PDB file with SEQRES, HELIX, SHEET and CRYST1 records, atoms N, CA, C and O in Angstrom:
SEQRES   1 A   54  MET SER GLY VAL ARG ALA LYS PHE SER PHE LYS GLN LEU          
SEQRES   2 A   54  HIS THR LEU LYS HIS ALA LEU LEU LYS HIS MET GLN ARG          
SEQRES   3 A   54  GLU ASP ILE THR ASP ASN ASP PHE LYS SER GLU GLN ALA          
SEQRES   4 A   54  LEU LEU LEU LYS ILE ASN TYR GLN ILE GLU LYS MET LYS          
SEQRES   5 A   54  GLU ARG                                                      
HELIX    1 AA1 PHE A   10  HIS A   23  1                                  14    
HELIX    2 AA2 ASP A   31  GLU A   53  1                                  23    
CRYST1    1.000    1.000    1.000  90.00  90.00  90.00 P 1           1          
ATOM      1  N   MET A   1      -3.850 -15.289   1.181  1.00  0.00           N  
ATOM      2  CA  MET A   1      -3.130 -14.283   0.428  1.00  0.00           C  
ATOM      3  C   MET A   1      -2.083 -13.597   1.294  1.00  0.00           C  
ATOM      4  O   MET A   1      -1.133 -13.028   0.755  1.00  0.00           O  
ATOM      5  N   SER A   2      -2.217 -13.630   2.580  1.00  0.00           N  
ATOM      6  CA  SER A   2      -1.279 -12.916   3.437  1.00  0.00           C  
ATOM      7  C   SER A   2       0.123 -13.518   3.388  1.00  0.00           C  
ATOM      8  O   SER A   2       1.093 -12.852   3.752  1.00  0.00           O  
ATOM      9  N   GLY A   3       0.240 -14.759   2.948  1.00  0.00           N  
ATOM     10  CA  GLY A   3       1.537 -15.402   2.885  1.00  0.00           C  
ATOM     11  C   GLY A   3       2.272 -15.165   1.576  1.00  0.00           C  
ATOM     12  O   GLY A   3       3.402 -15.626   1.411  1.00  0.00           O  
ATOM     13  N   VAL A   4       1.656 -14.461   0.651  1.00  0.00           N  
ATOM     14  CA  VAL A   4       2.264 -14.222  -0.647  1.00  0.00           C  
ATOM     15  C   VAL A   4       3.321 -13.134  -0.523  1.00  0.00           C  
ATOM     16  O   VAL A   4       3.062 -12.066   0.033  1.00  0.00           O  
ATOM     17  N   ARG A   5       4.507 -13.408  -1.042  1.00  0.00           N  
ATOM     18  CA  ARG A   5       5.606 -12.439  -1.027  1.00  0.00           C  
ATOM     19  C   ARG A   5       5.937 -12.060  -2.470  1.00  0.00           C  
ATOM     20  O   ARG A   5       6.089 -12.928  -3.330  1.00  0.00           O  
ATOM     21  N   ALA A   6       6.046 -10.778  -2.720  1.00  0.00           N  
ATOM     22  CA  ALA A   6       6.442 -10.311  -4.038  1.00  0.00           C  
ATOM     23  C   ALA A   6       7.533  -9.271  -3.859  1.00  0.00           C  
ATOM     24  O   ALA A   6       7.526  -8.512  -2.890  1.00  0.00           O  
ATOM     25  N   LYS A   7       8.456  -9.239  -4.783  1.00  0.00           N  
ATOM     26  CA  LYS A   7       9.522  -8.242  -4.738  1.00  0.00           C  
ATOM     27  C   LYS A   7       9.161  -7.102  -5.676  1.00  0.00           C  
ATOM     28  O   LYS A   7       8.935  -7.301  -6.870  1.00  0.00           O  
ATOM     29  N   PHE A   8       9.114  -5.907  -5.108  1.00  0.00           N  
ATOM     30  CA  PHE A   8       8.832  -4.718  -5.887  1.00  0.00           C  
ATOM     31  C   PHE A   8      10.007  -3.767  -5.777  1.00  0.00           C  
ATOM     32  O   PHE A   8      10.700  -3.732  -4.761  1.00  0.00           O  
ATOM     33  N   SER A   9      10.222  -3.005  -6.820  1.00  0.00           N  
ATOM     34  CA  SER A   9      11.264  -1.984  -6.783  1.00  0.00           C  
ATOM     35  C   SER A   9      10.748  -0.783  -5.990  1.00  0.00           C  
ATOM     36  O   SER A   9       9.553  -0.666  -5.717  1.00  0.00           O  
ATOM     37  N   PHE A  10      11.664   0.094  -5.634  1.00  0.00           N  
ATOM     38  CA  PHE A  10      11.312   1.312  -4.901  1.00  0.00           C  
ATOM     39  C   PHE A  10      10.282   2.121  -5.695  1.00  0.00           C  
ATOM     40  O   PHE A  10       9.301   2.609  -5.134  1.00  0.00           O  
ATOM     41  N   LYS A  11      10.509   2.257  -6.978  1.00  0.00           N  
ATOM     42  CA  LYS A  11       9.601   3.021  -7.845  1.00  0.00           C  
ATOM     43  C   LYS A  11       8.227   2.350  -7.918  1.00  0.00           C  
ATOM     44  O   LYS A  11       7.202   3.032  -7.896  1.00  0.00           O  
ATOM     45  N   GLN A  12       8.202   1.042  -8.004  1.00  0.00           N  
ATOM     46  CA  GLN A  12       6.929   0.318  -8.050  1.00  0.00           C  
ATOM     47  C   GLN A  12       6.145   0.512  -6.756  1.00  0.00           C  
ATOM     48  O   GLN A  12       4.929   0.697  -6.789  1.00  0.00           O  
ATOM     49  N   LEU A  13       6.836   0.470  -5.617  1.00  0.00           N  
ATOM     50  CA  LEU A  13       6.161   0.679  -4.336  1.00  0.00           C  
ATOM     51  C   LEU A  13       5.564   2.078  -4.244  1.00  0.00           C  
ATOM     52  O   LEU A  13       4.458   2.250  -3.733  1.00  0.00           O  
ATOM     53  N   HIS A  14       6.289   3.073  -4.736  1.00  0.00           N  
ATOM     54  CA  HIS A  14       5.764   4.438  -4.732  1.00  0.00           C  
ATOM     55  C   HIS A  14       4.541   4.551  -5.632  1.00  0.00           C  
ATOM     56  O   HIS A  14       3.577   5.234  -5.288  1.00  0.00           O  
ATOM     57  N   THR A  15       4.577   3.890  -6.770  1.00  0.00           N  
ATOM     58  CA  THR A  15       3.432   3.898  -7.680  1.00  0.00           C  
ATOM     59  C   THR A  15       2.228   3.242  -7.015  1.00  0.00           C  
ATOM     60  O   THR A  15       1.115   3.762  -7.084  1.00  0.00           O  
ATOM     61  N   LEU A  16       2.453   2.106  -6.373  1.00  0.00           N  
ATOM     62  CA  LEU A  16       1.365   1.427  -5.658  1.00  0.00           C  
ATOM     63  C   LEU A  16       0.801   2.306  -4.547  1.00  0.00           C  
ATOM     64  O   LEU A  16      -0.413   2.386  -4.363  1.00  0.00           O  
ATOM     65  N   LYS A  17       1.684   2.960  -3.814  1.00  0.00           N  
ATOM     66  CA  LYS A  17       1.264   3.828  -2.718  1.00  0.00           C  
ATOM     67  C   LYS A  17       0.346   4.940  -3.227  1.00  0.00           C  
ATOM     68  O   LYS A  17      -0.725   5.172  -2.667  1.00  0.00           O  
ATOM     69  N   HIS A  18       0.764   5.617  -4.277  1.00  0.00           N  
ATOM     70  CA  HIS A  18      -0.031   6.733  -4.790  1.00  0.00           C  
ATOM     71  C   HIS A  18      -1.341   6.267  -5.423  1.00  0.00           C  
ATOM     72  O   HIS A  18      -2.363   6.943  -5.311  1.00  0.00           O  
ATOM     73  N   ALA A  19      -1.309   5.126  -6.079  1.00  0.00           N  
ATOM     74  CA  ALA A  19      -2.541   4.573  -6.651  1.00  0.00           C  
ATOM     75  C   ALA A  19      -3.520   4.192  -5.547  1.00  0.00           C  
ATOM     76  O   ALA A  19      -4.721   4.438  -5.662  1.00  0.00           O  
ATOM     77  N   LEU A  20      -3.008   3.596  -4.484  1.00  0.00           N  
ATOM     78  CA  LEU A  20      -3.865   3.195  -3.372  1.00  0.00           C  
ATOM     79  C   LEU A  20      -4.449   4.411  -2.659  1.00  0.00           C  
ATOM     80  O   LEU A  20      -5.625   4.414  -2.296  1.00  0.00           O  
ATOM     81  N   LEU A  21      -3.634   5.439  -2.460  1.00  0.00           N  
ATOM     82  CA  LEU A  21      -4.130   6.668  -1.830  1.00  0.00           C  
ATOM     83  C   LEU A  21      -5.273   7.271  -2.651  1.00  0.00           C  
ATOM     84  O   LEU A  21      -6.282   7.697  -2.090  1.00  0.00           O  
ATOM     85  N   LYS A  22      -5.117   7.309  -3.966  1.00  0.00           N  
ATOM     86  CA  LYS A  22      -6.172   7.829  -4.846  1.00  0.00           C  
ATOM     87  C   LYS A  22      -7.412   6.943  -4.773  1.00  0.00           C  
ATOM     88  O   LYS A  22      -8.536   7.441  -4.707  1.00  0.00           O  
ATOM     89  N   HIS A  23      -7.203   5.639  -4.787  1.00  0.00           N  
ATOM     90  CA  HIS A  23      -8.308   4.680  -4.740  1.00  0.00           C  
ATOM     91  C   HIS A  23      -9.097   4.808  -3.430  1.00  0.00           C  
ATOM     92  O   HIS A  23     -10.315   4.631  -3.417  1.00  0.00           O  
ATOM     93  N   MET A  24      -8.409   5.110  -2.347  1.00  0.00           N  
ATOM     94  CA  MET A  24      -9.063   5.228  -1.037  1.00  0.00           C  
ATOM     95  C   MET A  24      -9.931   6.489  -0.926  1.00  0.00           C  
ATOM     96  O   MET A  24     -10.700   6.624   0.026  1.00  0.00           O  
ATOM     97  N   GLN A  25      -9.818   7.393  -1.869  1.00  0.00           N  
ATOM     98  CA  GLN A  25     -10.604   8.619  -1.841  1.00  0.00           C  
ATOM     99  C   GLN A  25     -11.941   8.497  -2.560  1.00  0.00           C  
ATOM    100  O   GLN A  25     -12.678   9.477  -2.670  1.00  0.00           O  
ATOM    101  N   ARG A  26     -12.259   7.299  -3.049  1.00  0.00           N  
ATOM    102  CA  ARG A  26     -13.514   7.132  -3.784  1.00  0.00           C  
ATOM    103  C   ARG A  26     -14.709   7.334  -2.857  1.00  0.00           C  
ATOM    104  O   ARG A  26     -14.611   7.141  -1.645  1.00  0.00           O  
ATOM    105  N   GLU A  27     -15.819   7.720  -3.437  1.00  0.00           N  
ATOM    106  CA  GLU A  27     -17.016   8.052  -2.654  1.00  0.00           C  
ATOM    107  C   GLU A  27     -17.700   6.837  -2.046  1.00  0.00           C  
ATOM    108  O   GLU A  27     -18.249   6.922  -0.947  1.00  0.00           O  
ATOM    109  N   ASP A  28     -17.675   5.716  -2.740  1.00  0.00           N  
ATOM    110  CA  ASP A  28     -18.445   4.554  -2.300  1.00  0.00           C  
ATOM    111  C   ASP A  28     -17.647   3.574  -1.441  1.00  0.00           C  
ATOM    112  O   ASP A  28     -18.010   2.401  -1.348  1.00  0.00           O  
ATOM    113  N   ILE A  29     -16.575   4.036  -0.818  1.00  0.00           N  
ATOM    114  CA  ILE A  29     -15.734   3.144  -0.011  1.00  0.00           C  
ATOM    115  C   ILE A  29     -16.462   2.777   1.290  1.00  0.00           C  
ATOM    116  O   ILE A  29     -17.065   3.629   1.942  1.00  0.00           O  
ATOM    117  N   THR A  30     -16.391   1.499   1.647  1.00  0.00           N  
ATOM    118  CA  THR A  30     -16.988   1.048   2.899  1.00  0.00           C  
ATOM    119  C   THR A  30     -15.944   1.136   4.007  1.00  0.00           C  
ATOM    120  O   THR A  30     -14.749   1.266   3.742  1.00  0.00           O  
ATOM    121  N   ASP A  31     -16.410   1.065   5.245  1.00  0.00           N  
ATOM    122  CA  ASP A  31     -15.477   1.092   6.373  1.00  0.00           C  
ATOM    123  C   ASP A  31     -14.510  -0.082   6.317  1.00  0.00           C  
ATOM    124  O   ASP A  31     -13.318   0.081   6.575  1.00  0.00           O  
ATOM    125  N   ASN A  32     -15.014  -1.252   5.985  1.00  0.00           N  
ATOM    126  CA  ASN A  32     -14.149  -2.440   5.897  1.00  0.00           C  
ATOM    127  C   ASN A  32     -13.113  -2.299   4.795  1.00  0.00           C  
ATOM    128  O   ASN A  32     -11.951  -2.659   4.979  1.00  0.00           O  
ATOM    129  N   ASP A  33     -13.535  -1.771   3.641  1.00  0.00           N  
ATOM    130  CA  ASP A  33     -12.583  -1.544   2.552  1.00  0.00           C  
ATOM    131  C   ASP A  33     -11.516  -0.551   2.986  1.00  0.00           C  
ATOM    132  O   ASP A  33     -10.328  -0.764   2.745  1.00  0.00           O  
ATOM    133  N   PHE A  34     -11.937   0.533   3.625  1.00  0.00           N  
ATOM    134  CA  PHE A  34     -10.989   1.555   4.053  1.00  0.00           C  
ATOM    135  C   PHE A  34      -9.974   0.979   5.032  1.00  0.00           C  
ATOM    136  O   PHE A  34      -8.779   1.252   4.927  1.00  0.00           O  
ATOM    137  N   LYS A  35     -10.450   0.186   5.978  1.00  0.00           N  
ATOM    138  CA  LYS A  35      -9.546  -0.392   6.979  1.00  0.00           C  
ATOM    139  C   LYS A  35      -8.545  -1.355   6.348  1.00  0.00           C  
ATOM    140  O   LYS A  35      -7.362  -1.328   6.686  1.00  0.00           O  
ATOM    141  N   SER A  36      -9.003  -2.194   5.448  1.00  0.00           N  
ATOM    142  CA  SER A  36      -8.079  -3.154   4.827  1.00  0.00           C  
ATOM    143  C   SER A  36      -7.100  -2.449   3.893  1.00  0.00           C  
ATOM    144  O   SER A  36      -5.936  -2.839   3.809  1.00  0.00           O  
ATOM    145  N   GLU A  37      -7.561  -1.419   3.195  1.00  0.00           N  
ATOM    146  CA  GLU A  37      -6.674  -0.679   2.314  1.00  0.00           C  
ATOM    147  C   GLU A  37      -5.686   0.160   3.119  1.00  0.00           C  
ATOM    148  O   GLU A  37      -4.548   0.360   2.693  1.00  0.00           O  
ATOM    149  N   GLN A  38      -6.108   0.645   4.263  1.00  0.00           N  
ATOM    150  CA  GLN A  38      -5.211   1.394   5.137  1.00  0.00           C  
ATOM    151  C   GLN A  38      -4.119   0.464   5.684  1.00  0.00           C  
ATOM    152  O   GLN A  38      -2.963   0.868   5.805  1.00  0.00           O  
ATOM    153  N   ALA A  39      -4.483  -0.761   6.007  1.00  0.00           N  
ATOM    154  CA  ALA A  39      -3.501  -1.738   6.478  1.00  0.00           C  
ATOM    155  C   ALA A  39      -2.485  -2.045   5.376  1.00  0.00           C  
ATOM    156  O   ALA A  39      -1.290  -2.170   5.643  1.00  0.00           O  
ATOM    157  N   LEU A  40      -2.961  -2.163   4.154  1.00  0.00           N  
ATOM    158  CA  LEU A  40      -2.063  -2.389   3.026  1.00  0.00           C  
ATOM    159  C   LEU A  40      -1.135  -1.190   2.832  1.00  0.00           C  
ATOM    160  O   LEU A  40       0.053  -1.359   2.554  1.00  0.00           O  
ATOM    161  N   LEU A  41      -1.669   0.000   2.977  1.00  0.00           N  
ATOM    162  CA  LEU A  41      -0.856   1.212   2.843  1.00  0.00           C  
ATOM    163  C   LEU A  41       0.248   1.253   3.898  1.00  0.00           C  
ATOM    164  O   LEU A  41       1.369   1.672   3.608  1.00  0.00           O  
ATOM    165  N   LEU A  42      -0.057   0.828   5.092  1.00  0.00           N  
ATOM    166  CA  LEU A  42       0.963   0.769   6.148  1.00  0.00           C  
ATOM    167  C   LEU A  42       2.081  -0.204   5.770  1.00  0.00           C  
ATOM    168  O   LEU A  42       3.257   0.078   6.005  1.00  0.00           O  
ATOM    169  N   LYS A  43       1.720  -1.338   5.191  1.00  0.00           N  
ATOM    170  CA  LYS A  43       2.723  -2.316   4.762  1.00  0.00           C  
ATOM    171  C   LYS A  43       3.603  -1.747   3.654  1.00  0.00           C  
ATOM    172  O   LYS A  43       4.818  -1.940   3.649  1.00  0.00           O  
ATOM    173  N   ILE A  44       2.974  -1.048   2.719  1.00  0.00           N  
ATOM    174  CA  ILE A  44       3.727  -0.445   1.623  1.00  0.00           C  
ATOM    175  C   ILE A  44       4.684   0.610   2.170  1.00  0.00           C  
ATOM    176  O   ILE A  44       5.853   0.654   1.786  1.00  0.00           O  
ATOM    177  N   ASN A  45       4.187   1.457   3.065  1.00  0.00           N  
ATOM    178  CA  ASN A  45       5.038   2.494   3.660  1.00  0.00           C  
ATOM    179  C   ASN A  45       6.199   1.885   4.433  1.00  0.00           C  
ATOM    180  O   ASN A  45       7.309   2.415   4.408  1.00  0.00           O  
ATOM    181  N   TYR A  46       5.949   0.785   5.112  1.00  0.00           N  
ATOM    182  CA  TYR A  46       7.006   0.094   5.851  1.00  0.00           C  
ATOM    183  C   TYR A  46       8.095  -0.391   4.884  1.00  0.00           C  
ATOM    184  O   TYR A  46       9.286  -0.226   5.146  1.00  0.00           O  
ATOM    185  N   GLN A  47       7.675  -0.981   3.783  1.00  0.00           N  
ATOM    186  CA  GLN A  47       8.639  -1.475   2.796  1.00  0.00           C  
ATOM    187  C   GLN A  47       9.442  -0.331   2.192  1.00  0.00           C  
ATOM    188  O   GLN A  47      10.642  -0.474   1.962  1.00  0.00           O  
ATOM    189  N   ILE A  48       8.796   0.801   1.933  1.00  0.00           N  
ATOM    190  CA  ILE A  48       9.479   1.971   1.382  1.00  0.00           C  
ATOM    191  C   ILE A  48      10.536   2.456   2.373  1.00  0.00           C  
ATOM    192  O   ILE A  48      11.663   2.759   1.981  1.00  0.00           O  
ATOM    193  N   GLU A  49      10.178   2.530   3.642  1.00  0.00           N  
ATOM    194  CA  GLU A  49      11.130   2.988   4.661  1.00  0.00           C  
ATOM    195  C   GLU A  49      12.317   2.032   4.790  1.00  0.00           C  
ATOM    196  O   GLU A  49      13.455   2.475   4.946  1.00  0.00           O  
ATOM    197  N   LYS A  50      12.058   0.727   4.727  1.00  0.00           N  
ATOM    198  CA  LYS A  50      13.139  -0.253   4.783  1.00  0.00           C  
ATOM    199  C   LYS A  50      14.095  -0.074   3.606  1.00  0.00           C  
ATOM    200  O   LYS A  50      15.310  -0.189   3.766  1.00  0.00           O  
ATOM    201  N   MET A  51      13.550   0.206   2.434  1.00  0.00           N  
ATOM    202  CA  MET A  51      14.396   0.401   1.265  1.00  0.00           C  
ATOM    203  C   MET A  51      15.219   1.679   1.393  1.00  0.00           C  
ATOM    204  O   MET A  51      16.366   1.721   0.948  1.00  0.00           O  
ATOM    205  N   LYS A  52      14.655   2.706   1.987  1.00  0.00           N  
ATOM    206  CA  LYS A  52      15.377   3.966   2.178  1.00  0.00           C  
ATOM    207  C   LYS A  52      16.579   3.763   3.107  1.00  0.00           C  
ATOM    208  O   LYS A  52      17.614   4.409   2.941  1.00  0.00           O  
ATOM    209  N   GLU A  53      16.435   2.869   4.078  1.00  0.00           N  
ATOM    210  CA  GLU A  53      17.504   2.603   5.025  1.00  0.00           C  
ATOM    211  C   GLU A  53      18.700   1.908   4.369  1.00  0.00           C  
ATOM    212  O   GLU A  53      19.831   2.045   4.834  1.00  0.00           O  
ATOM    213  N   ARG A  54      18.453   1.176   3.308  1.00  0.00           N  
ATOM    214  CA  ARG A  54      19.528   0.431   2.634  1.00  0.00           C  
ATOM    215  C   ARG A  54      20.385   1.284   1.771  1.00  0.00           C  
ATOM    216  O   ARG A  54      21.323   0.787   1.148  1.00  0.00           O  
TER     217      ARG A  54                                                      
END                                                                             
C-alpha cells in the first residue's frame, strides 16, 4: 500500500487531517495504531505544506 499515489485537493487533505486527528483520540487506540496513524498524519501535513508553497 505504501506505493499507492492519490491526488487530493487542499480541502480534501484538510478534511483527512481533521478526521484523522479526531480518530486518533479514541479510547481503545493501541500503540501500534497510534504510531501508524501519526506517521500518516505527518505525510498529510507534509502534502499540505507543499501545496501552501505553490
